[in-house]
C-alpha positions as CSV (number, residue, x, y, z in Angstrom):
1,M,13.6,17.8,-0.8
2,R,13.9,19.3,2.7
3,L,11.7,17.0,4.7
4,A,13.6,15.2,7.5
5,G,13.0,12.0,9.3
6,L,9.9,10.5,7.9
7,C,10.4,11.7,4.3
8,A,11.9,9.9,1.4
9,A,12.6,11.0,-2.2
10,A,10.6,10.0,-5.2
11,V,13.1,9.2,-7.9
12,L,12.2,9.3,-11.6
13,V,13.2,6.0,-13.2
14,A,14.0,6.5,-16.9
15,V,16.1,3.3,-17.4
16,P,15.4,-0.1,-18.8
17,P,14.0,-2.7,-16.3
18,L,15.9,-2.5,-13.1
19,V,18.0,-5.4,-11.9
20,A,19.0,-5.8,-8.3
21,A,22.5,-7.1,-7.7
22,Q,24.0,-8.0,-4.3
23,E,27.7,-7.6,-3.9
24,G,29.9,-9.2,-1.3
25,T,27.5,-12.0,-0.5
26,S,28.8,-14.8,1.7
27,P,29.5,-18.3,0.3
28,A,26.4,-20.4,-0.7
29,A,24.5,-21.9,2.2
30,P,23.1,-25.4,2.0
31,P,19.8,-25.6,0.1
32,G,16.9,-24.4,2.2
33,A,19.0,-22.8,4.9
34,E,18.5,-19.3,3.6
35,R,14.7,-19.8,3.2
36,A,14.4,-21.0,6.8
37,A,15.8,-17.7,8.1
38,L,13.8,-15.4,5.7
39,P,10.1,-14.6,6.1
40,S,7.8,-16.9,4.2
41,H,4.7,-15.5,5.8
42,G,3.4,-12.2,7.0
43,A,2.7,-9.2,4.9
44,V,3.8,-5.7,4.1
45,N,0.8,-3.4,3.6
46,V,1.3,-0.1,1.8
47,E,-1.6,2.4,1.8
48,L,-1.8,5.6,-0.2
49,N,-3.4,7.7,2.5
50,K,-3.5,11.2,1.1
51,L,-2.4,13.3,-1.8
52,E,-1.7,17.0,-0.9
53,P,-0.8,19.9,-3.1
54,V,2.4,21.7,-2.0
55,A,4.5,24.3,-3.8
56,S,4.9,23.0,-7.4
57,A,4.5,19.4,-6.3
58,C,2.0,16.8,-5.1
59,R,2.9,15.3,-1.8
60,A,1.9,11.6,-1.3
61,Y,1.4,10.2,2.2
62,F,1.8,6.5,2.5
63,L,1.3,4.2,5.5
64,V,3.6,1.2,5.6
65,E,2.8,-1.7,7.9
66,N,5.2,-4.5,8.5
67,Q,3.5,-7.8,9.5
68,M,6.5,-9.9,8.8
69,P,8.2,-11.6,11.7
70,V,11.4,-9.6,11.1
71,P,12.1,-5.8,10.7
72,L,11.8,-4.5,7.1
73,Q,15.1,-2.8,6.2
74,E,13.9,-1.5,2.8
75,M,11.3,-2.1,0.2
76,R,11.6,-0.4,-3.2
77,L,8.6,-0.2,-5.5
78,D,8.5,0.7,-9.2
79,V,5.3,2.8,-9.5
80,F,3.5,4.3,-12.5
81,L,1.1,7.3,-12.1
82,F,-1.8,7.8,-14.4
83,D,-3.9,10.8,-15.3
84,L,-7.7,11.1,-15.3
85,S,-7.8,9.6,-18.8
86,G,-5.8,6.6,-17.8
87,V,-2.6,7.8,-19.6
88,V,0.8,7.3,-17.9
89,L,2.0,10.6,-16.3
90,R,5.2,9.4,-14.8
91,R,7.3,6.5,-13.5
92,V,8.8,6.8,-10.0
93,A,10.7,4.5,-7.7
94,L,9.5,4.7,-4.0
95,S,11.7,3.5,-1.2
96,F,10.2,2.6,2.2
97,A,12.8,2.0,5.0
98,D,13.2,0.8,8.6
99,V,9.8,-0.5,9.5
100,G,9.9,-2.6,12.6
101,V,7.9,-5.8,13.3
102,D,4.2,-5.0,13.7
103,K,4.9,-1.3,13.2
104,I,3.3,1.3,11.0
105,K,5.3,4.1,9.5
106,V,4.3,7.2,7.6
107,A,6.4,8.0,4.5
108,L,6.1,11.2,2.4
109,F,7.1,11.7,-1.2
110,D,7.0,14.9,-3.1
111,L,6.2,14.4,-6.8
112,P,7.6,17.6,-8.4
113,D,5.8,19.5,-11.1
114,L,2.6,17.5,-10.7
115,A,-0.9,18.5,-9.6
116,C,-2.5,16.1,-7.3
117,T,-5.9,16.6,-9.0
118,D,-4.3,15.2,-12.3
119,V,-3.5,11.8,-10.6
120,S,-6.2,9.2,-10.9
121,R,-4.3,6.0,-10.2
122,L,-0.9,4.7,-9.0
123,L,0.1,1.2,-10.1
124,V,2.9,-0.9,-8.5
125,N,4.5,-2.3,-11.6
126,D,7.1,-4.3,-9.7
127,V,8.9,-4.8,-6.3
128,I,12.4,-3.7,-7.2
129,G,13.9,-4.9,-4.0
130,C,13.1,-6.0,-0.5
131,T,15.6,-6.4,2.3
132,I,15.6,-7.3,6.0
133,R,18.4,-7.3,8.6
134,N,22.0,-7.0,7.2
135,N,20.7,-6.4,3.7
136,E,19.3,-9.9,3.3
137,N,17.2,-10.1,0.2
138,V,13.7,-11.4,0.7
139,P,12.9,-13.8,-2.2
140,D,9.4,-13.4,-3.7
141,C,8.8,-10.3,-1.6
142,G,6.1,-9.2,-4.0
143,D,4.0,-12.1,-2.8
144,L,4.0,-10.4,0.7
145,L,2.9,-7.0,-0.6
146,S,-0.7,-5.7,-0.4
147,V,-1.7,-2.1,-1.3
148,G,-4.8,0.0,-0.9
149,S,-5.9,3.7,-0.9
150,K,-7.8,6.1,1.2
151,A,-6.8,9.0,-1.1
152,S,-8.8,10.3,-4.1
153,A,-6.5,8.2,-6.4
154,E,-6.6,4.5,-6.7
155,F,-3.5,2.4,-5.6
156,R,-3.2,-1.1,-7.1
157,Y,-0.7,-3.9,-7.5
């Protein structure tokens, strides 16, 4: 993909359930110490704003709003796309990165060899990973996620 800056790549996921592993973690902190530093409130809102046909692909525009009290380093979502009959078209992993506190960012994904008019629904199957400063994992990040759509296709979690 040749989009710079605000663009990210949609990656086909054709593997068994994904497991996030964190290497090089520091020694265990006292119980509750990590939770105090990590967000336990706020939200990350992801809106499917528009689907646009481009050369041999469907371009999806997403708005990502970080309402957590810390910057969002990355959120990775496991997403299924469905056709007009409700049959799975494809599985993709979407990555949203570097969204500051109380900021909204536009992210673009090109879905190759797909007509936008064939997509009726996107479903977030799972939150694969969610990190804040220094690659700190946010436990239960899925609880902070909300989704919606202004596009012709529905977007659900």
